[in-house]
C-alpha positions as CSV (number, residue, x, y, z in Angstrom):
1,M,31.7,7.9,-0.5
2,N,30.2,6.9,2.9
3,F,27.3,8.0,5.0
4,Q,29.6,10.4,7.0
5,H,30.3,12.3,3.8
6,L,26.6,12.6,3.0
7,R,25.9,13.7,6.6
8,F,28.5,16.5,6.3
9,A,27.1,17.7,3.0
10,I,23.6,17.8,4.4
11,A,24.8,19.8,7.4
12,V,26.5,22.4,5.2
13,A,23.3,22.8,3.2
14,Q,21.2,23.2,6.3
15,T,23.5,25.6,8.1
16,G,24.9,27.5,5.1
17,S,28.3,27.4,6.7
18,F,31.3,25.0,6.8
19,T,32.1,26.2,10.3
20,R,28.7,25.7,11.8
21,A,28.3,22.4,10.0
22,A,31.6,21.2,11.4
23,D,30.5,22.2,14.9
24,A,27.1,20.4,14.4
25,C,28.9,17.2,13.2
26,C,31.6,17.4,16.0
27,V,34.5,17.4,13.6
28,T,37.2,19.9,12.6
29,Q,36.5,22.3,9.7
30,P,39.4,20.9,7.6
31,A,38.2,17.4,8.1
32,L,34.7,18.4,6.9
33,S,36.0,20.4,4.0
34,N,38.2,17.5,2.8
35,A,35.2,15.1,3.0
36,I,33.1,17.5,1.0
37,G,35.9,17.8,-1.6
38,Q,36.2,14.0,-1.9
39,L,32.4,13.8,-2.3
40,E,32.3,16.4,-5.0
41,E,35.2,14.7,-6.9
42,E,33.4,11.3,-6.8
43,L,30.1,12.8,-7.9
44,G,31.8,14.8,-10.7
45,G,30.4,18.2,-9.8
46,R,30.5,21.1,-7.3
47,L,27.8,21.0,-4.6
48,F,28.5,24.4,-3.1
49,E,29.4,27.9,-4.3
50,R,31.8,29.3,-1.7
51,T,32.7,32.9,-1.1
52,T,34.2,34.6,1.9
53,R,30.8,35.6,3.1
54,S,28.4,32.7,2.1
55,V,28.0,29.1,1.1
56,T,25.2,28.3,-1.3
57,L,24.1,25.2,-3.1
58,T,24.7,25.0,-6.8
59,A,21.8,23.7,-9.0
60,F,23.6,20.3,-9.1
61,G,24.0,20.5,-5.3
62,T,20.3,21.2,-4.8
63,L,19.5,18.0,-6.7
64,M,22.2,15.9,-5.0
65,I,21.3,17.0,-1.5
66,E,17.7,15.9,-2.0
67,K,19.0,12.5,-3.0
68,M,21.4,12.3,-0.1
69,E,18.6,13.1,2.4
70,Q,16.6,10.3,0.9
71,I,19.5,7.9,1.3
72,V,20.2,8.9,4.9
73,A,16.5,8.6,5.8
74,A,16.4,5.1,4.2
75,R,19.4,4.1,6.1
76,L,17.8,5.2,9.4
77,D,14.6,3.4,8.5
78,L,16.6,0.2,7.8
79,L,18.5,0.4,11.1
80,T,15.2,1.2,13.0
81,S,13.5,-1.8,11.4
82,A,16.4,-4.1,12.2
83,S,16.4,-2.9,15.8
84,D,12.7,-3.3,16.2
85,Y,12.7,-6.8,14.8
86,L,15.6,-8.0,16.9
87,T,14.3,-6.5,20.1
88,R,10.6,-7.1,19.7
89,D,8.7,-9.5,21.9
90,D,6.8,-11.8,19.5
91,K,4.3,-12.6,22.3
92,L,3.3,-8.9,22.7
93,I,0.7,-7.9,20.1
94,R,-0.5,-4.3,19.9
95,I,-4.1,-4.2,18.6
96,G,-5.9,-1.1,17.5
97,Q,-9.6,-1.7,17.3
98,S,-12.7,0.3,16.3
99,P,-15.2,1.2,19.0
100,L,-17.7,-0.8,16.8
101,I,-15.9,-4.1,17.7
102,S,-18.2,-6.0,19.9
103,A,-17.4,-6.9,23.5
104,D,-18.2,-10.6,22.8
105,F,-15.6,-10.7,20.0
106,S,-13.0,-9.0,22.2
107,Q,-13.7,-11.4,25.1
108,S,-13.3,-14.5,22.8
109,M,-10.1,-13.0,21.3
110,L,-8.6,-12.4,24.7
111,S,-9.6,-15.9,25.9
112,R,-7.9,-17.5,22.9
113,A,-4.8,-15.3,23.4
114,R,-4.4,-16.7,26.9
115,Q,-4.4,-20.2,25.5
116,F,-1.6,-19.3,23.1
117,Q,0.2,-17.3,25.8
118,L,0.0,-14.1,23.8
119,D,-0.1,-10.7,25.5
120,L,-2.6,-8.5,23.6
121,V,-2.5,-4.7,24.3
122,L,-5.8,-3.1,23.1
123,T,-6.2,0.5,22.0
124,E,-9.5,1.9,20.8
125,M,-9.0,3.7,17.5
126,N,-11.2,5.1,14.8
127,K,-11.1,3.3,11.4
128,A,-9.5,6.4,9.8
129,D,-6.5,6.2,12.2
130,I,-5.8,2.4,11.9
131,G,-4.1,2.4,8.5
132,P,-1.6,5.2,9.4
133,A,-0.9,3.5,12.8
134,L,-0.2,0.2,11.1
135,Q,2.2,1.8,8.6
136,S,4.1,3.7,11.3
137,G,4.3,0.6,13.5
138,T,2.3,2.1,16.3
139,I,0.1,-0.9,16.3
140,D,0.6,-4.5,14.9
141,V,-2.9,-5.3,13.9
142,G,-6.1,-3.3,13.3
143,L,-9.7,-4.4,13.7
144,C,-12.4,-2.4,12.0
145,P,-15.4,-2.4,9.6
146,A,-14.6,-3.5,6.0
147,P,-13.2,-2.3,3.7
148,Q,-9.9,-0.7,4.6
149,N,-9.0,1.0,1.3
150,S,-5.3,0.5,1.2
151,T,-3.1,-1.4,-1.2
152,T,-0.3,-1.8,1.4
153,L,-2.3,-3.7,4.0
154,K,-3.0,-7.4,4.2
155,S,-6.5,-8.3,5.5
156,A,-8.8,-11.1,6.5
157,P,-12.5,-11.2,7.6
158,I,-13.0,-11.9,11.3
159,Y,-16.8,-11.8,11.9
160,T,-20.1,-10.4,10.6
161,E,-22.8,-8.8,12.7
162,P,-26.5,-8.0,11.9
163,L,-27.6,-4.4,11.6
164,F,-30.6,-3.0,13.5
165,V,-32.8,0.0,13.0
166,V,-33.5,2.1,16.1
167,S,-36.4,4.6,16.1
168,D,-39.0,6.0,18.4
169,Q,-41.4,3.3,17.4
170,K,-41.6,0.5,20.0
171,N,-41.2,-3.0,18.5
172,Q,-44.4,-4.8,19.4
173,T,-43.4,-8.2,18.1
174,P,-40.2,-10.0,19.1
175,T,-39.6,-11.2,15.5
176,G,-40.5,-7.9,13.8
177,S,-38.1,-6.4,11.3
178,S,-37.8,-3.2,9.3
179,K,-36.9,-2.7,5.7
180,L,-34.5,0.0,4.5
181,T,-37.4,1.5,2.5
182,D,-39.3,2.1,5.8
183,I,-36.7,4.6,7.0
184,A,-35.7,6.1,3.7
185,G,-38.0,9.1,4.3
186,Q,-36.7,9.8,7.8
187,K,-33.7,11.7,9.0
188,I,-30.9,9.3,9.5
189,L,-28.8,9.9,12.6
190,L,-25.1,9.4,12.3
191,V,-21.8,9.6,14.2
192,P,-18.7,11.4,12.6
193,D,-17.2,9.5,9.7
194,D,-14.0,8.4,11.3
195,C,-15.2,5.2,12.9
196,G,-16.6,3.6,9.7
197,L,-20.3,3.2,10.7
198,S,-21.5,6.2,8.7
199,D,-19.8,4.9,5.5
200,T,-21.4,1.5,6.1
201,V,-24.9,3.1,6.4
202,R,-24.3,5.3,3.3
203,F,-23.2,2.3,1.3
204,L,-26.4,0.4,2.2
205,F,-28.6,3.2,0.9
206,Q,-26.4,3.6,-2.3
207,D,-26.4,-0.2,-2.9
208,Q,-30.2,-0.2,-2.7
209,K,-30.5,2.9,-4.9
210,L,-32.3,4.8,-2.1
211,T,-31.8,8.4,-1.1
212,M,-30.5,8.9,2.4
213,D,-31.6,12.0,4.3
214,E,-28.7,12.6,6.8
215,Y,-29.5,14.5,10.0
216,E,-27.2,17.6,10.0
217,G,-26.0,17.0,13.6
218,R,-23.7,14.3,14.7
219,A,-23.5,12.2,17.9
220,L,-20.2,11.3,19.6
221,A,-21.4,7.9,20.9
222,Y,-23.6,5.1,19.8
223,H,-25.8,5.3,22.9
224,V,-26.5,9.0,22.0
225,L,-27.8,7.9,18.6
226,E,-30.2,5.6,20.4
227,K,-31.4,8.4,22.7
228,W,-31.9,10.8,19.8
229,A,-33.9,8.1,18.0
230,H,-36.1,7.5,21.0
231,L,-36.7,11.3,21.1
232,G,-38.1,11.1,17.6
233,I,-35.3,13.2,16.0
234,G,-34.8,10.5,13.4
235,A,-33.8,6.8,12.9
236,T,-30.4,5.3,13.2
237,V,-28.7,2.0,12.2
238,L,-26.4,0.2,14.6
239,P,-24.7,-3.2,14.8
240,A,-26.6,-5.6,17.2
241,S,-23.9,-5.4,19.8
242,Q,-24.2,-1.6,20.1
243,V,-28.0,-1.7,20.8
244,T,-28.9,-1.3,24.4
245,R,-32.8,-1.0,24.1
246,T,-34.0,-3.9,22.1
247,D,-37.6,-2.9,22.5
248,Y,-37.0,0.1,20.2
249,A,-34.8,-1.9,17.7
250,R,-35.7,-4.1,14.8
251,P,-33.4,-6.2,12.5
252,L,-32.8,-4.3,9.3
253,K,-33.7,-5.9,5.9
254,T,-32.7,-4.7,2.5
255,T,-35.2,-4.3,-0.4
256,D,-34.7,-7.9,-1.5
257,D,-35.8,-9.1,2.0
258,T,-32.3,-10.2,3.2
259,F,-31.0,-9.2,6.5
260,A,-28.4,-6.4,6.4
261,S,-25.1,-6.9,8.2
262,I,-21.7,-5.2,8.8
263,Q,-18.5,-7.1,8.1
264,F,-15.4,-6.7,10.3
265,E,-11.8,-7.3,9.2
266,A,-8.3,-7.7,10.6
267,H,-5.6,-5.7,8.9
268,W,-1.8,-5.8,9.2
269,M,1.4,-5.0,7.3
270,A,3.2,-7.9,5.5
271,R,6.2,-7.6,7.9
272,Q,4.0,-8.9,10.7
273,E,3.9,-12.3,9.0
274,T,7.6,-12.8,10.0
275,R,6.5,-13.2,13.6
276,S,6.9,-16.6,15.1
277,S,3.5,-16.0,16.8
278,F,1.7,-14.9,13.7
279,D,-0.3,-18.1,13.1
280,A,-1.3,-18.1,16.8
281,L,-2.4,-14.4,16.4
282,M,-4.6,-15.4,13.4
283,A,-6.1,-18.2,15.5
284,C,-6.9,-15.7,18.2
285,L,-8.8,-13.5,15.7
286,G,-10.7,-16.6,14.4
287,T,-9.1,-16.4,10.9
288,S,-6.1,-17.7,9.0
289,R,-3.8,-16.3,6.3
């Protein structure tokens, strides 16, 4: 048995014809038929029912073809992974980062990358898209709010940022703060769930055992949340770096009088740790394995 035999059998199953399968595989029909015969003999059962008019899978063949497709797909994945590893540039790191990541953090990360001679390519991505992109290899590292609920990803904290309440009430004192209970009765303005901010705000309310009254509409940008809050539609919660009008923003405190914050994490697949530049990458992110 070899992969060519498996490829021939799959082609027959897909085309329903030995002739069309031979054409698709660029071999003669006798060669393909002989290979299928050898495969059936080795497996110990007939894969196909042949008549002068049709070729159909037997029950045994249906089961075996599914297994063969899995083997061929696994072989392709193995070859692709080997090629990617041998041809990759360990100095080139593709980073997918949430729009919530602060500009100050990005600036520090890029500055450290230059010191380590790493080439970071940034792509803005919603938190919901980062996990699939890491698994598919589209990106090498993802930066987003915690937690990333996946058992296949490695992770490490990178920084924490205070949360602010923004409303239509101007902050009269520079040191003034607002408790979560102060806005529990107001409409809470949110963006769509994908970026991770809405989940963070919901968790705050749930953790403090407070009811959250979500505004039915959704803004597509954080500055729009601010504008809506200034208009008196409701209140919103934002990381400090996303607040543009500090005169309408107050640090948020929980019911036990501690300041609320949002935690950000770096995520990657275990295969990234084989990079010669991995430790330098972790240093750029301000963390370590």
